[in-house]
N, C-alpha and C positions, 0 to 999 in steps of 0.2 A: 688568636685562637680561630679556626676555622669557621665554627658556628657564629662567633660575634661577627666576623667579617661578612658570612653569607646573611646572617639575620638583618645586618645593617643595610644591606644591599635591598632585597626585596622589592625590585622595581618591576613595573611592565616593560619587557624587552620588546622594542619594536620589531626585532628580527623574528619573534615569535608570534607575531599577530596573525599570521595565517592560521596557525595551529590552533590558537586559542579561539579564533572566530569558527573553525570548523568544529570545535569540540564543546560548544556551549548549547545548553539545552534553552527552552523558552523562559526558564526561571533565571537564566544566567548562571546556572551551576555546571561546571565543567562535567561532561559526560565521559565515561570510560569506554576503552575498546575502539575508539575511532582513529587513533593516531598511530601511523606506521613510523615508529621511532628510528628505524633504521636509516630513514632519509635524512636524519639530522645528527649534527655533530655532538659530542659529549657535552660541550659548553652549553649548547641551546637546550638539551635535554634538562640540564642541571638547572639552567635558568626558568624552564618551565616548572620544575619543582618547586623552585622559589616562589614563583608566581602562585601556585596552588596553596603554599604554604600561608602566604600572604593573604589569600581570600578565605583563610579559616577553613581550608579543607586538607587537614593533614594526613588523613587517611589516603587520599588520591595522591598527595605529595610523596608519601612513602613509597607508593607504587612506582612513581615516575623516577624518585631517585634510585630505585632498584633497576631500572632500565638502564642507567647509567652504568651501573656495575656489571649487568649482564652484557651490554654491547661493547662496553669499553673497559674490561676488567683489569687491565695493567696501566690505566692512565691515571694522571693525577686527579681528574676529575671524579674517577671512581672512588678514590680514597676519600675525597671530600663529600661525596653523595652518600657514602656509607655512614659516616658520622651524622649526617643530615637526616638519613633515613632513620637511624635510631632515635633522633630527636623528635622526628615527625610522629613515630610510632608512640612515643612518650606523650606527645600532646595530644594524641587520639585516644589516650589511656589504654592502648594495646600494649601492655606491659611485658607480655611474653615476648613478642616480637621486637620489642625495644632492646631487651637483654639479649636477644639472640644477635641482633644487629651491632650492638655495643660490644658483645664478646668477640665477634668476628673481626671488628676494627681492632680490638686489643691483640687478637691473635696474629692479625696480618701486619698490624704497624705498631708493635710494642715500643718503639723508641720515638715514635712521632709526638709532635707538640700536642696534639689533641687526644692521646692515649690517656692522659688523666682526666679529661672531660668524659670519654668513653666510660672509663672506671666510675666516675661520679654518676653518669646516668643510669649504668647498671646498677648502683646502689640505690638510686632514687626510685627505680623500677619496684624494689621491694619496699622501700620507705614509703612511698606514696600509697601502698596497698594496705598499710596497717590499719586494721579495722577498729572499731570500737573496743574498749577495754573487755568487755563481755565474750569476745570471739576469741578463737584459736589464736595463739601469738607465734605459730611457726614462722610466719613472714618477718616478725619483728626480729626474730634470731638472725634470719638470713639478712635482714637490712643491717643489723650491728657488724655482722661478718663482713658484708660487702663496704660498710663504710669505714671500718677499721682498716681494710685494704687501701682505701683511698688515702687514709691518714698516714699509714706507714710506708706506702709506696711512693706517694707524690707529697712528701711533708711540706715542700716549697712551693706547690702550686697554690693557685687561687682558690681551688676546691677544697682544700684541707680544712681551712677554717669553717667552711659551710658544714663540712663533714663531721667535723668535731661537735658542732652544735647540735646537729640532727642526731649524733650518736648518743648524746646526753638526753635529748628527748625520747628517743627509742628506748634507752636503758631506764628511764623513768616510767615508760609506758609498761615495761615488764613488772617493775615493782608495783605498779597500779594494779596489775592483773592479781599479783599475789595478794595484795590488801582486799581486793573485791572477794576473793575466795575466802580469805581469813574472816572478813565480816559476816558471811554467809553463813560460816560454821559457828561463829559466836553467837549470832542471833539466834541459832537452834541449839545452842548449849551443847555443842560438840566441841568443848574446850581443848582437847588435846589437838584435834585437827586444826583448829584455828591456830593454836600455838606454833604448829609446823610451819604454817604459812607465815606468820608474823616473824618468826625466826629466820626464815629465808630473806626477808626484806632487812632486818637487822645484820645479819653476816654478810650478805651478798650484795646488797644494794644500799650500803651506808651513805653513798653520796647523793642519793636521790631525796626528793622532797617528801618522802613517805615515812622515813625514819622515826620522825617523833611520834607521829600516830602509833606506828607499829609497837613503839614500846609503851605507849599508853594502853593499847590494846593487850598486850601482855601483861600489864599490871592488872587489868580487869579480868583477864582470863585465869591467871595464877591466883587471884583472891578468890574466885569463884571455886577453885579446886582446893583452897585451903593452903596453898603453897607460898606462905608469907616470905620466905627468904628470896624466892625468885622475882616475887612482886616487888619488894622493897629494893633489890638490885636493879631493876628495871627502871623504878623511879628515881634513883640514885644517878643512873646514867641520863635520864632525862633532865635532872636538875643540873647535872654538870655541863650538857650540851644544848639543852633547850629551855633553859629557865624561863624565857620570856614567851613561851608558846602557850597556847589553851590547852595543849595536851599535858604539859607539866602542871599546870593549875588544876585540871580535872584529877591527875593521878595523885597530886599533893592532898586534894580534898579526900580522895577515897581511902588513902593509907592512914592518914591522920584521923580520919573518921574511925578508924578500927583501932587506933591508938598505936600505930605503927610508924616508924620512922624511915626515911628516904636514905638508905645506906646499905653499901655492899654486904651481903650476908650470906652464909652457906657456902658450899662447894658446888656450882652448878655451871653451866655453860654462859650465863649471863656474868657470872663473876669472873670469868676469864675474858670476857669482853670489857668488863669495867677495868681489870687489869691493864688490858691493850691500851685503853683510853688514857688511863692515868700514866702510861709510859710514852704516850705522845704518838701512838699508832693508830689512833682512832680517827676516821674521816680523813 
C-alpha cells in the first residue's frame, strides 16, 4: 500500500537539505511560502511532504503534497501524493479536505490498489467526527453509508474488517441516541413518546447492546399506561433473550410485583416481535 510504504520511509532526505534549511524559522518550524517548488522534481517535493509529516506538521505536509499534483499532475508521484494529502488532512483533523482529496483519488484511480484505502479514509472522515450521544447524528448516518461502501466494494481488502467493527460501533451509537431521547421522555412521564423511541431500538437496532434496556423501559412505560399485555410481552422477550441481565431482573420484579406473568399476550407489535423470535428470526 502506498501509505504504508511512504509512512515507513519518512526520513530526512539529504537532497532536500537546502530546501529545509531555507524554510525553517527560529523555532525550527517549517515556514510557508518560501520555496519555489518549480525548481524541484516531483520526487523531491514528495519527500519534502514526507519530511513535514514526520515533523508532525500535517497541515503543511498536505500543502506540499498538493504541489506535486499541481506541478506534475500526470505522474506516478502525483497519484501517490494525492493519497498522502488525504491522509495528511485527516491527521490535521481537516476532515472536509481529507474527504475531497480521498474522493478525487477514487475518481481518478478507481482500480488502483490504494482506492480501498482512499474509500476507508473517506469513511473515517465522517466516523471520527461522530459527536457525543446528545448531538445531532447526521454524521453517524454518513459514516455508516461510507463504511458500508468499504465493506461492499472492497470485501477482501485489509480495511474491510476494520470498517465492519466501526460500522457496528456507529450503529450502536445511533441506538444510544434513541435510548437517550426515550429516557428523557420517560422521566417526564411522556410515555407514548418514550415508547416510540424504545420501539425503534427493538425493531431497528436489535443487534446493538441497547436492546435489553429498551425492552425493560417498554415494560416500565406500558405499565405506567396500564397496558399490561404489552408490558408482559416485552418481559417475555427479555426472559427469552436476556435472562441473565439486570434489565430482566428489574422487569421481572415490576411485573410479578403487580401479579403479572412474563408471557406474550394480546395482539400488538411486541407480540409480532415475540413470534418472530420464536421462529428464529430474532437477532
